[in-house]
C-alpha atoms as an extended CHARMM CRD file, in Angstrom:
* protein
*
       259  EXT
         1         1  MET       CA              5.6550000000      -12.3900000000       15.2210000000  PROA      1               0.0000000000
         2         2  MET       CA              6.0770000000      -10.1040000000       12.2080000000  PROA      2               0.0000000000
         3         3  ARG       CA              2.8000000000       -8.3060000000       12.9440000000  PROA      3               0.0000000000
         4         4  PHE       CA              3.8940000000       -7.6890000000       16.5570000000  PROA      4               0.0000000000
         5         5  SER       CA              7.2040000000       -6.2880000000       15.3290000000  PROA      5               0.0000000000
         6         6  ILE       CA              5.4190000000       -3.9230000000       12.9540000000  PROA      6               0.0000000000
         7         7  LEU       CA              3.1310000000       -2.6010000000       15.6750000000  PROA      7               0.0000000000
         8         8  LEU       CA              6.1160000000       -2.1450000000       17.9920000000  PROA      8               0.0000000000
         9         9  VAL       CA              7.9860000000       -0.2040000000       15.3000000000  PROA      9               0.0000000000
        10        10  CYS       CA              4.9570000000        1.9790000000       14.6130000000  PROA      10              0.0000000000
        11        11  GLY       CA              4.4500000000        2.6380000000       18.3110000000  PROA      11              0.0000000000
        12        12  CYS       CA              8.0820000000        3.6850000000       18.7340000000  PROA      12              0.0000000000
        13        13  LEU       CA              7.8210000000        5.8560000000       15.6270000000  PROA      13              0.0000000000
        14        14  LEU       CA              4.8330000000        7.6890000000       17.0610000000  PROA      14              0.0000000000
        15        15  LEU       CA              6.4810000000        8.2060000000       20.4690000000  PROA      15              0.0000000000
        16        16  MET       CA              9.7320000000        9.4750000000       18.9770000000  PROA      16              0.0000000000
        17        17  SER       CA              8.1230000000       11.7600000000       16.4320000000  PROA      17              0.0000000000
        18        18  GLY       CA              5.3010000000       13.2340000000       18.4570000000  PROA      18              0.0000000000
        19        19  CYS       CA              1.7970000000       13.9400000000       17.2290000000  PROA      19              0.0000000000
        20        20  ALA       CA              2.6820000000       17.2840000000       15.7070000000  PROA      20              0.0000000000
        21        21  ARG       CA              5.6140000000       15.9660000000       13.7540000000  PROA      21              0.0000000000
        22        22  MET       CA              3.5670000000       13.0500000000       12.4280000000  PROA      22              0.0000000000
        23        23  GLN       CA              0.8680000000       15.5490000000       11.4070000000  PROA      23              0.0000000000
        24        24  VAL       CA             -1.9450000000       13.7260000000       13.1870000000  PROA      24              0.0000000000
        25        25  ASP       CA             -4.5030000000       16.5140000000       13.0850000000  PROA      25              0.0000000000
        26        26  HSD       CA             -7.4520000000       14.5880000000       14.4710000000  PROA      26              0.0000000000
        27        27  PRO       CA             -8.2260000000       11.1110000000       15.8060000000  PROA      27              0.0000000000
        28        28  ILE       CA             -9.3410000000        8.3460000000       13.4910000000  PROA      28              0.0000000000
        29        29  SER       CA            -13.1010000000        8.2390000000       13.8570000000  PROA      29              0.0000000000
        30        30  TYR       CA            -14.1200000000        4.8520000000       12.4980000000  PROA      30              0.0000000000
        31        31  ARG       CA            -14.7090000000        1.8130000000       14.6640000000  PROA      31              0.0000000000
        32        32  THR       CA            -12.1330000000       -0.8210000000       15.4490000000  PROA      32              0.0000000000
        33        33  ILE       CA            -12.4190000000       -4.0130000000       13.4230000000  PROA      33              0.0000000000
        34        34  SER       CA            -14.2100000000       -6.8160000000       15.2050000000  PROA      34              0.0000000000
        35        35  SER       CA            -14.4940000000      -10.4540000000       14.1970000000  PROA      35              0.0000000000
        36        36  ASN       CA            -18.1670000000      -10.0190000000       13.3290000000  PROA      36              0.0000000000
        37        37  ALA       CA            -17.9410000000       -6.6430000000       11.6370000000  PROA      37              0.0000000000
        38        38  ILE       CA            -20.8380000000       -6.3500000000        9.1850000000  PROA      38              0.0000000000
        39        39  GLY       CA            -21.7480000000       -3.1490000000        7.3860000000  PROA      39              0.0000000000
        40        40  ASP       CA            -23.2070000000       -1.7060000000        4.2310000000  PROA      40              0.0000000000
        41        41  GLU       CA            -20.5910000000       -2.6120000000        1.6430000000  PROA      41              0.0000000000
        42        42  THR       CA            -22.5050000000       -0.9780000000       -1.1990000000  PROA      42              0.0000000000
        43        43  VAL       CA            -22.4260000000        2.4310000000        0.4920000000  PROA      43              0.0000000000
        44        44  ALA       CA            -18.8370000000        1.8970000000        1.5860000000  PROA      44              0.0000000000
        45        45  ARG       CA            -17.8080000000        1.0910000000       -1.9850000000  PROA      45              0.0000000000
        46        46  ALA       CA            -19.4690000000        4.2320000000       -3.3430000000  PROA      46              0.0000000000
        47        47  LYS       CA            -17.7900000000        6.4510000000       -0.7500000000  PROA      47              0.0000000000
        48        48  HSD       CA            -14.4630000000        4.7630000000       -1.4160000000  PROA      48              0.0000000000
        49        49  GLU       CA            -14.7220000000        5.3870000000       -5.1620000000  PROA      49              0.0000000000
        50        50  ARG       CA            -15.5480000000        9.0380000000       -4.4590000000  PROA      50              0.0000000000
        51        51  GLY       CA            -12.4680000000        9.2290000000       -2.2500000000  PROA      51              0.0000000000
        52        52  LEU       CA            -10.2770000000        7.8090000000       -5.0150000000  PROA      52              0.0000000000
        53        53  ASP       CA            -11.5620000000       10.4560000000       -7.4240000000  PROA      53              0.0000000000
        54        54  LEU       CA            -10.7500000000       13.1990000000       -4.9190000000  PROA      54              0.0000000000
        55        55  MET       CA             -7.3170000000       11.7830000000       -4.1510000000  PROA      55              0.0000000000
        56        56  ALA       CA             -6.5160000000       11.7390000000       -7.8790000000  PROA      56              0.0000000000
        57        57  LYS       CA             -7.2600000000       15.4830000000       -7.8660000000  PROA      57              0.0000000000
        58        58  CYS       CA             -4.9540000000       15.9700000000       -4.8400000000  PROA      58              0.0000000000
        59        59  GLU       CA             -7.9350000000       16.9650000000       -2.6970000000  PROA      59              0.0000000000
        60        60  TYR       CA             -6.5450000000       15.0000000000        0.2050000000  PROA      60              0.0000000000
        61        61  GLN       CA             -8.6380000000       16.3060000000        3.0770000000  PROA      61              0.0000000000
        62        62  GLU       CA            -11.8940000000       15.5860000000        1.2580000000  PROA      62              0.0000000000
        63        63  ALA       CA            -10.5840000000       12.1870000000        0.1170000000  PROA      63              0.0000000000
        64        64  GLU       CA             -9.6400000000       11.2750000000        3.6810000000  PROA      64              0.0000000000
        65        65  GLN       CA            -13.1300000000       12.1740000000        4.8450000000  PROA      65              0.0000000000
        66        66  CYS       CA            -14.6810000000        9.9250000000        2.1810000000  PROA      66              0.0000000000
        67        67  PHE       CA            -12.4600000000        6.9950000000        3.1720000000  PROA      67              0.0000000000
        68        68  HSD       CA            -13.4030000000        7.5000000000        6.8210000000  PROA      68              0.0000000000
        69        69  GLU       CA            -17.0920000000        7.5820000000        5.9130000000  PROA      69              0.0000000000
        70        70  ALA       CA            -16.6530000000        4.3830000000        3.9040000000  PROA      70              0.0000000000
        71        71  LEU       CA            -15.1190000000        2.6630000000        6.9280000000  PROA      71              0.0000000000
        72        72  ILE       CA            -17.8520000000        3.9330000000        9.2420000000  PROA      72              0.0000000000
        73        73  GLU       CA            -20.3400000000        2.2560000000        6.8830000000  PROA      73              0.0000000000
        74        74  ASP       CA            -18.3080000000       -0.9710000000        6.7450000000  PROA      74              0.0000000000
        75        75  VAL       CA            -15.1560000000       -1.1220000000        8.8380000000  PROA      75              0.0000000000
        76        76  SER       CA            -14.1740000000       -4.4290000000        7.2070000000  PROA      76              0.0000000000
        77        77  PHE       CA            -14.0530000000       -2.8850000000        3.7190000000  PROA      77              0.0000000000
        78        78  GLY       CA            -10.3620000000       -3.5120000000        3.0600000000  PROA      78              0.0000000000
        79        79  PRO       CA             -9.8720000000       -1.3650000000       -0.0870000000  PROA      79              0.0000000000
        80        80  ALA       CA            -10.7360000000        1.7590000000        1.9060000000  PROA      80              0.0000000000
        81        81  HSD       CA             -8.0790000000        0.9050000000        4.5020000000  PROA      81              0.0000000000
        82        82  ASN       CA             -5.5680000000        0.3810000000        1.7000000000  PROA      82              0.0000000000
        83        83  SER       CA             -6.4670000000        3.6760000000        0.0080000000  PROA      83              0.0000000000
        84        84  LEU       CA             -6.3370000000        5.5790000000        3.2930000000  PROA      84              0.0000000000
        85        85  GLY       CA             -2.9010000000        4.1020000000        3.8550000000  PROA      85              0.0000000000
        86        86  LYS       CA             -1.8580000000        5.3600000000        0.3960000000  PROA      86              0.0000000000
        87        87  LEU       CA             -3.0850000000        8.8290000000        1.2320000000  PROA      87              0.0000000000
        88        88  TYR       CA             -1.1410000000        8.9240000000        4.5060000000  PROA      88              0.0000000000
        89        89  TYR       CA              1.9380000000        7.4870000000        2.8290000000  PROA      89              0.0000000000
        90        90  ASP       CA              1.8750000000       10.2530000000        0.2260000000  PROA      90              0.0000000000
        91        91  GLN       CA              1.7800000000       12.7780000000        3.0710000000  PROA      91              0.0000000000
        92        92  LYS       CA              4.6270000000       10.9610000000        4.8940000000  PROA      92              0.0000000000
        93        93  LYS       CA              2.3650000000       10.1560000000        7.8380000000  PROA      93              0.0000000000
        94        94  PHE       CA              4.1000000000        6.8270000000        8.1760000000  PROA      94              0.0000000000
        95        95  TYR       CA              2.5810000000        5.7390000000       11.5010000000  PROA      95              0.0000000000
        96        96  LEU       CA             -0.9750000000        6.1990000000       10.2480000000  PROA      96              0.0000000000
        97        97  SER       CA             -0.0850000000        4.7080000000        6.8830000000  PROA      97              0.0000000000
        98        98  ALA       CA              1.3530000000        1.5520000000        8.4540000000  PROA      98              0.0000000000
        99        99  TRP       CA             -1.6820000000        1.2410000000       10.7140000000  PROA      99              0.0000000000
       100       100  GLU       CA             -4.0630000000        1.3550000000        7.7550000000  PROA      100             0.0000000000
       101       101  PHE       CA             -2.0790000000       -1.1800000000        5.7340000000  PROA      101             0.0000000000
       102       102  GLU       CA             -2.1400000000       -3.4530000000        8.7890000000  PROA      102             0.0000000000
       103       103  TYR       CA             -5.9470000000       -3.1540000000        8.8050000000  PROA      103             0.0000000000
       104       104  ALA       CA             -6.0160000000       -3.8620000000        5.0800000000  PROA      104             0.0000000000
       105       105  ILE       CA             -3.9520000000       -7.0120000000        5.6000000000  PROA      105             0.0000000000
       106       106  LYS       CA             -6.3520000000       -8.1660000000        8.2980000000  PROA      106             0.0000000000
       107       107  THR       CA             -9.3680000000       -7.6920000000        6.0500000000  PROA      107             0.0000000000
       108       108  MET       CA             -7.6800000000       -8.8490000000        2.8100000000  PROA      108             0.0000000000
       109       109  PRO       CA             -5.0530000000      -11.4250000000        3.8620000000  PROA      109             0.0000000000
       110       110  ASN       CA             -4.9210000000      -12.9930000000        0.3970000000  PROA      110             0.0000000000
       111       111  ARG       CA             -4.2420000000       -9.7760000000       -1.5050000000  PROA      111             0.0000000000
       112       112  PRO       CA             -0.6340000000       -8.7230000000       -2.2850000000  PROA      112             0.0000000000
       113       113  GLU       CA             -1.2560000000       -4.9520000000       -2.3720000000  PROA      113             0.0000000000
       114       114  PRO       CA             -1.3300000000       -4.1540000000        1.3730000000  PROA      114             0.0000000000
       115       115  TYR       CA              1.7280000000       -6.3220000000        2.0690000000  PROA      115             0.0000000000
       116       116  ASN       CA              3.6430000000       -4.4880000000       -0.6530000000  PROA      116             0.0000000000
       117       117  ASN       CA              2.4620000000       -1.1260000000        0.6040000000  PROA      117             0.0000000000
       118       118  LEU       CA              3.3630000000       -1.8950000000        4.2090000000  PROA      118             0.0000000000
       119       119  GLY       CA              6.7740000000       -2.9630000000        2.9420000000  PROA      119             0.0000000000
       120       120  LEU       CA              7.2060000000        0.4780000000        1.3600000000  PROA      120             0.0000000000
       121       121  VAL       CA              6.3960000000        2.1760000000        4.6620000000  PROA      121             0.0000000000
       122       122  MET       CA              8.8590000000        0.0130000000        6.5600000000  PROA      122             0.0000000000
       123       123  GLU       CA             11.5400000000        0.5880000000        3.9290000000  PROA      123             0.0000000000
       124       124  SER       CA             10.9370000000        4.3330000000        4.1280000000  PROA      124             0.0000000000
       125       125  ILE       CA             11.6630000000        4.3740000000        7.8740000000  PROA      125             0.0000000000
       126       126  GLY       CA             14.6660000000        2.0720000000        7.5870000000  PROA      126             0.0000000000
       127       127  GLN       CA             13.0910000000       -1.1250000000        8.9350000000  PROA      127             0.0000000000
       128       128  MET       CA             14.5720000000       -3.2560000000        6.1890000000  PROA      128             0.0000000000
       129       129  GLU       CA             14.0370000000       -6.6880000000        7.7230000000  PROA      129             0.0000000000
       130       130  ILE       CA             10.3160000000       -6.0840000000        8.2020000000  PROA      130             0.0000000000
       131       131  ALA       CA             10.0950000000       -4.5420000000        4.7210000000  PROA      131             0.0000000000
       132       132  VAL       CA             11.6960000000       -7.6400000000        3.2040000000  PROA      132             0.0000000000
       133       133  GLU       CA              9.2350000000       -9.9090000000        5.0330000000  PROA      133             0.0000000000
       134       134  ASN       CA              6.2330000000       -7.9760000000        3.7250000000  PROA      134             0.0000000000
       135       135  TYR       CA              7.5620000000       -7.8110000000        0.1760000000  PROA      135             0.0000000000
       136       136  PHE       CA              8.1300000000      -11.5480000000        0.3260000000  PROA      136             0.0000000000
       137       137  GLN       CA              4.5250000000      -12.1070000000        1.4170000000  PROA      137             0.0000000000
       138       138  ALA       CA              3.2970000000       -9.9630000000       -1.4820000000  PROA      138             0.0000000000
       139       139  MET       CA              5.5430000000      -11.8220000000       -3.9220000000  PROA      139             0.0000000000
       140       140  GLU       CA              4.2400000000      -15.1790000000       -2.6910000000  PROA      140             0.0000000000
       141       141  LEU       CA              0.6580000000      -14.0510000000       -3.3830000000  PROA      141             0.0000000000
       142       142  ASP       CA              1.4680000000      -12.7820000000       -6.8920000000  PROA      142             0.0000000000
       143       143  PRO       CA              4.6530000000      -14.5840000000       -7.9740000000  PROA      143             0.0000000000
       144       144  GLU       CA              4.5090000000      -13.4870000000      -11.6230000000  PROA      144             0.0000000000
       145       145  ASN       CA              4.4740000000       -9.7640000000      -10.8440000000  PROA      145             0.0000000000
       146       146  PRO       CA              7.9590000000       -8.3060000000      -11.5610000000  PROA      146             0.0000000000
       147       147  GLN       CA              7.2770000000       -5.1500000000       -9.5720000000  PROA      147             0.0000000000
       148       148  LEU       CA              6.7890000000       -7.1430000000       -6.3700000000  PROA      148             0.0000000000
       149       149  LEU       CA              9.9330000000       -9.1320000000       -7.1270000000  PROA      149             0.0000000000
       150       150  GLY       CA             11.8310000000       -5.9050000000       -7.7330000000  PROA      150             0.0000000000
       151       151  ASN       CA             10.7080000000       -4.4200000000       -4.4220000000  PROA      151             0.0000000000
       152       152  PHE       CA             11.7950000000       -7.5570000000       -2.5880000000  PROA      152             0.0000000000
       153       153  LEU       CA             15.2300000000       -7.5680000000       -4.2400000000  PROA      153             0.0000000000
       154       154  ARG       CA             15.7790000000       -3.8550000000       -3.6640000000  PROA      154             0.0000000000
       155       155  ALA       CA             14.9980000000       -4.0990000000        0.0640000000  PROA      155             0.0000000000
       156       156  LYS       CA             17.0570000000       -7.2630000000        0.3960000000  PROA      156             0.0000000000
       157       157  TYR       CA             19.9720000000       -5.5340000000       -1.3510000000  PROA      157             0.0000000000
       158       158  ARG       CA             19.7210000000       -2.5440000000        0.9680000000  PROA      158             0.0000000000
       159       159  ASP       CA             19.5760000000       -4.8530000000        3.9780000000  PROA      159             0.0000000000
       160       160  THR       CA             22.2990000000       -7.4120000000        3.2270000000  PROA      160             0.0000000000
       161       161  GLY       CA             23.7350000000       -6.5830000000       -0.1830000000  PROA      161             0.0000000000
       162       162  PHE       CA             23.9350000000       -9.1440000000       -2.9710000000  PROA      162             0.0000000000
       163       163  THR       CA             23.6410000000      -12.7880000000       -1.9220000000  PROA      163             0.0000000000
       164       164  GLU       CA             24.3720000000      -15.6450000000       -4.2850000000  PROA      164             0.0000000000
       165       165  ASP       CA             21.1990000000      -17.5160000000       -3.3740000000  PROA      165             0.0000000000
       166       166  LEU       CA             19.1670000000      -14.7450000000       -5.0120000000  PROA      166             0.0000000000
       167       167  ARG       CA             21.1270000000      -14.6370000000       -8.2720000000  PROA      167             0.0000000000
       168       168  SER       CA             18.3720000000      -16.4770000000      -10.1270000000  PROA      168             0.0000000000
       169       169  ARG       CA             15.8640000000      -13.9310000000       -8.8380000000  PROA      169             0.0000000000
       170       170  TYR       CA             17.8510000000      -11.0550000000      -10.3480000000  PROA      170             0.0000000000
       171       171  GLU       CA             17.9920000000      -12.9760000000      -13.6280000000  PROA      171             0.0000000000
       172       172  GLU       CA             14.2330000000      -13.5060000000      -13.4190000000  PROA      172             0.0000000000
       173       173  LEU       CA             13.6640000000       -9.7780000000      -12.9050000000  PROA      173             0.0000000000
       174       174  ILE       CA             15.7680000000       -8.9940000000      -15.9820000000  PROA      174             0.0000000000
       175       175  LEU       CA             13.6840000000      -11.3720000000      -18.0860000000  PROA      175             0.0000000000
       176       176  LEU       CA             10.2420000000      -10.3920000000      -16.7830000000  PROA      176             0.0000000000
       177       177  ASP       CA             10.4100000000       -6.6640000000      -16.0670000000  PROA      177             0.0000000000
       178       178  ASP       CA              9.6810000000       -4.1080000000      -18.7710000000  PROA      178             0.0000000000
       179       179  ARG       CA             10.9020000000       -1.0870000000      -16.7520000000  PROA      179             0.0000000000
       180       180  PRO       CA             14.3070000000       -0.1230000000      -18.2050000000  PROA      180             0.0000000000
       181       181  ASP       CA             15.7450000000        1.3420000000      -15.0130000000  PROA      181             0.0000000000
       182       182  TRP       CA             14.9110000000       -1.7660000000      -13.0070000000  PROA      182             0.0000000000
       183       183  VAL       CA             16.3860000000       -4.0880000000      -15.6280000000  PROA      183             0.0000000000
       184       184  ASP       CA             19.4500000000       -1.8600000000      -15.7400000000  PROA      184             0.0000000000
       185       185  TRP       CA             19.8040000000       -1.9710000000      -11.9590000000  PROA      185             0.0000000000
       186       186  ALA       CA             19.4560000000       -5.7710000000      -11.7600000000  PROA      186             0.0000000000
       187       187  ARG       CA             22.0600000000       -6.2170000000      -14.5000000000  PROA      187             0.0000000000
       188       188  GLY       CA             24.3390000000       -3.8610000000      -12.6290000000  PROA      188             0.0000000000
       189       189  VAL       CA             24.0570000000       -5.8250000000       -9.3970000000  PROA      189             0.0000000000
       190       190  LEU       CA             24.9130000000       -9.0440000000      -11.2000000000  PROA      190             0.0000000000
       191       191  SER       CA             27.8190000000       -7.5750000000      -13.1600000000  PROA      191             0.0000000000
       192       192  LYS       CA             29.2370000000       -5.9270000000      -10.0430000000  PROA      192             0.0000000000
       193       193  ASN       CA             29.2930000000       -9.2650000000       -8.2320000000  PROA      193             0.0000000000
       194       194  HSD       CA             30.0720000000      -11.4320000000      -11.2870000000  PROA      194             0.0000000000
       195       195  PRO       CA             32.6940000000       -9.6540000000      -13.4440000000  PROA      195             0.0000000000
       196       196  GLU       CA             32.5810000000      -12.4800000000      -15.9760000000  PROA      196             0.0000000000
       197       197  ILE       CA             29.1830000000      -11.2550000000      -17.1860000000  PROA      197             0.0000000000
       198       198  ARG       CA             30.0960000000       -7.5540000000      -17.2330000000  PROA      198             0.0000000000
       199       199  SER       CA             30.9180000000       -7.5460000000      -20.9400000000  PROA      199             0.0000000000
       200       200  THR       CA             27.4090000000       -8.6960000000      -21.8280000000  PROA      200             0.0000000000
       201       201  ALA       CA             25.5530000000       -6.3400000000      -19.5010000000  PROA      201             0.0000000000
       202       202  ASN       CA             24.2130000000       -3.0510000000      -20.8020000000  PROA      202             0.0000000000
       203       203  ILE       CA             24.5960000000       -1.0020000000      -17.6290000000  PROA      203             0.0000000000
       204       204  SER       CA             22.9570000000        2.4380000000      -17.5020000000  PROA      204             0.0000000000
       205       205  GLY       CA             23.5250000000        2.7700000000      -21.2440000000  PROA      205             0.0000000000
       206       206  GLN       CA             27.1540000000        3.6630000000      -20.4890000000  PROA      206             0.0000000000
       207       207  GLY       CA             28.6150000000        0.3670000000      -19.2800000000  PROA      207             0.0000000000
       208       208  GLN       CA             28.7960000000        1.7580000000      -15.7210000000  PROA      208             0.0000000000
       209       209  PHE       CA             26.9170000000        0.4140000000      -12.7030000000  PROA      209             0.0000000000
       210       210  SER       CA             25.0070000000        2.8610000000      -10.5420000000  PROA      210             0.0000000000
       211       211  ASP       CA             24.3400000000        1.6550000000       -7.0050000000  PROA      211             0.0000000000
       212       212  ASP       CA             21.1840000000        3.7730000000       -6.7560000000  PROA      212             0.0000000000
       213       213  ARG       CA             18.1180000000        1.6180000000       -6.2840000000  PROA      213             0.0000000000
       214       214  PRO       CA             15.0150000000        2.3540000000       -8.3630000000  PROA      214             0.0000000000
       215       215  THR       CA             11.9050000000        3.4620000000       -6.5250000000  PROA      215             0.0000000000
       216       216  THR       CA              8.3130000000        2.3520000000       -6.8760000000  PROA      216             0.0000000000
       217       217  GLN       CA              4.8080000000        3.2590000000       -5.7100000000  PROA      217             0.0000000000
       218       218  THR       CA              2.0190000000        1.9290000000       -3.5480000000  PROA      218             0.0000000000
       219       219  PHE       CA             -0.7200000000       -0.1520000000       -5.1550000000  PROA      219             0.0000000000
       220       220  GLU       CA             -4.4180000000        0.5090000000       -5.2890000000  PROA      220             0.0000000000
       221       221  TYR       CA             -6.5960000000       -2.4910000000       -4.5920000000  PROA      221             0.0000000000
       222       222  GLY       CA             -6.6720000000       -4.6890000000       -7.6920000000  PROA      222             0.0000000000
       223       223  GLU       CA             -3.6910000000       -3.0900000000       -9.4190000000  PROA      223             0.0000000000
       224       224  THR       CA             -1.5080000000       -6.1910000000       -9.2150000000  PROA      224             0.0000000000
       225       225  HSD       CA             -3.9730000000       -8.4840000000      -11.0020000000  PROA      225             0.0000000000
       226       226  GLN       CA             -5.3370000000       -8.6450000000      -14.5110000000  PROA      226             0.0000000000
       227       227  ASP       CA             -8.7810000000       -9.6180000000      -13.1810000000  PROA      227             0.0000000000
       228       228  GLN       CA             -9.4740000000       -6.1520000000      -11.8640000000  PROA      228             0.0000000000
       229       229  ASP       CA            -12.8300000000       -5.6770000000      -10.2020000000  PROA      229             0.0000000000
       230       230  ILE       CA            -15.2900000000       -3.0370000000       -9.1050000000  PROA      230             0.0000000000
       231       231  TYR       CA            -12.9340000000       -1.6780000000       -6.4530000000  PROA      231             0.0000000000
       232       232  THR       CA            -10.4020000000       -0.5210000000       -9.0300000000  PROA      232             0.0000000000
       233       233  THR       CA            -10.4260000000        2.8190000000      -10.7810000000  PROA      233             0.0000000000
       234       234  PRO       CA             -9.0040000000        3.2140000000      -14.3170000000  PROA      234             0.0000000000
       235       235  LEU       CA             -5.2420000000        2.8350000000      -14.0940000000  PROA      235             0.0000000000
       236       236  ASP       CA             -2.6710000000        5.3510000000      -15.2140000000  PROA      236             0.0000000000
       237       237  PRO       CA              0.4930000000        3.7240000000      -16.6600000000  PROA      237             0.0000000000
       238       238  ILE       CA              2.5780000000        5.4260000000      -13.9540000000  PROA      238             0.0000000000
       239       239  LEU       CA              0.4550000000        4.0290000000      -11.1340000000  PROA      239             0.0000000000
       240       240  ASN       CA              0.1250000000        0.4550000000      -12.3340000000  PROA      240             0.0000000000
       241       241  GLY       CA              3.8760000000        0.0250000000      -12.6750000000  PROA      241             0.0000000000
       242       242  HSD       CA              3.8480000000       -1.1540000000      -16.2850000000  PROA      242             0.0000000000
       243       243  GLY       CA              4.5020000000        2.0710000000      -18.1720000000  PROA      243             0.0000000000
       244       244  ASP       CA              7.7780000000        3.1970000000      -19.6920000000  PROA      244             0.0000000000
       245       245  SER       CA              8.1190000000        6.2370000000      -17.4380000000  PROA      245             0.0000000000
       246       246  SER       CA             10.7870000000        6.1490000000      -14.7850000000  PROA      246             0.0000000000
       247       247  PRO       CA              9.5250000000        5.3430000000      -11.2810000000  PROA      247             0.0000000000
       248       248  THR       CA             11.3700000000        8.4480000000      -10.0670000000  PROA      248             0.0000000000
       249       249  SER       CA              9.2780000000       10.7470000000      -12.2760000000  PROA      249             0.0000000000
       250       250  ASP       CA              7.5800000000       13.6660000000      -10.5370000000  PROA      250             0.0000000000
       251       251  SER       CA              4.2740000000       12.3600000000      -11.8740000000  PROA      251             0.0000000000
       252       252  ASN       CA              4.6940000000        9.2520000000       -9.7310000000  PROA      252             0.0000000000
       253       253  GLN       CA              3.1170000000       10.7320000000       -6.6340000000  PROA      253             0.0000000000
       254       254  PHE       CA              3.4310000000        7.5750000000       -4.5610000000  PROA      254             0.0000000000
       255       255  ALA       CA              7.1730000000        6.9480000000       -4.9650000000  PROA      255             0.0000000000
       256       256  PRO       CA              9.1550000000        6.9200000000       -1.7110000000  PROA      256             0.0000000000
       257       257  ASP       CA             12.2810000000        9.0130000000       -1.3540000000  PROA      257             0.0000000000
       258       258  SER       CA             15.2630000000        7.5430000000       -3.1700000000  PROA      258             0.0000000000
       259       259  PRO       CA             17.5510000000        5.7900000000       -0.6750000000  PROA      259             0.0000000000
């Protein structure tokens, strides 16, 4: 049901925006996934890694071509779908981005990254309920990752505000997360809704709660796990979500617009 809702939202988004507005310059050239899709994964992996290098240099057109070539070699190579979705997300091509993350979920159903990334797309276009569902799926697959928990709580807060049943989750985020702005935000939510703890909360360094929600970025394949594999490029502290820099920094090229 959730997958149908996502496709319906994406279809409506495309119809309302028009091809020019969505910046769809050319049709996607790789084949549709089939149940028996078999390709040359070795070649696909090499082309994907080349695409990641180009994307890191902001050479987006060349990176997109490499990701397409990787998927022509092996259409079931999920990391390339995920990376192509990242590229489109960075360019605010939300329809194409959501489509690629959907493909990535189909090919990598046990990985948290594409669920998280699809949640970011849905949050960016205001589809909070679908965003929450995808963040929850990502969190279930990697329950000890504070960034996934933070994304879930942020979207839930934007959708319904604070709910008492999630109080323990905010407390968990405060204990587990090492990003100061996220810890600050979670403390602020709790102190705003529970005045009895306000005196012990260090809110925004000034004792004042800001209702602004922190932002985050999309994940590359393997970024949410310590057992990173051959699909993962070396991680910058900004991109892996565990550095001290603010998620709203200009160097965080995959952060969505602040709500």
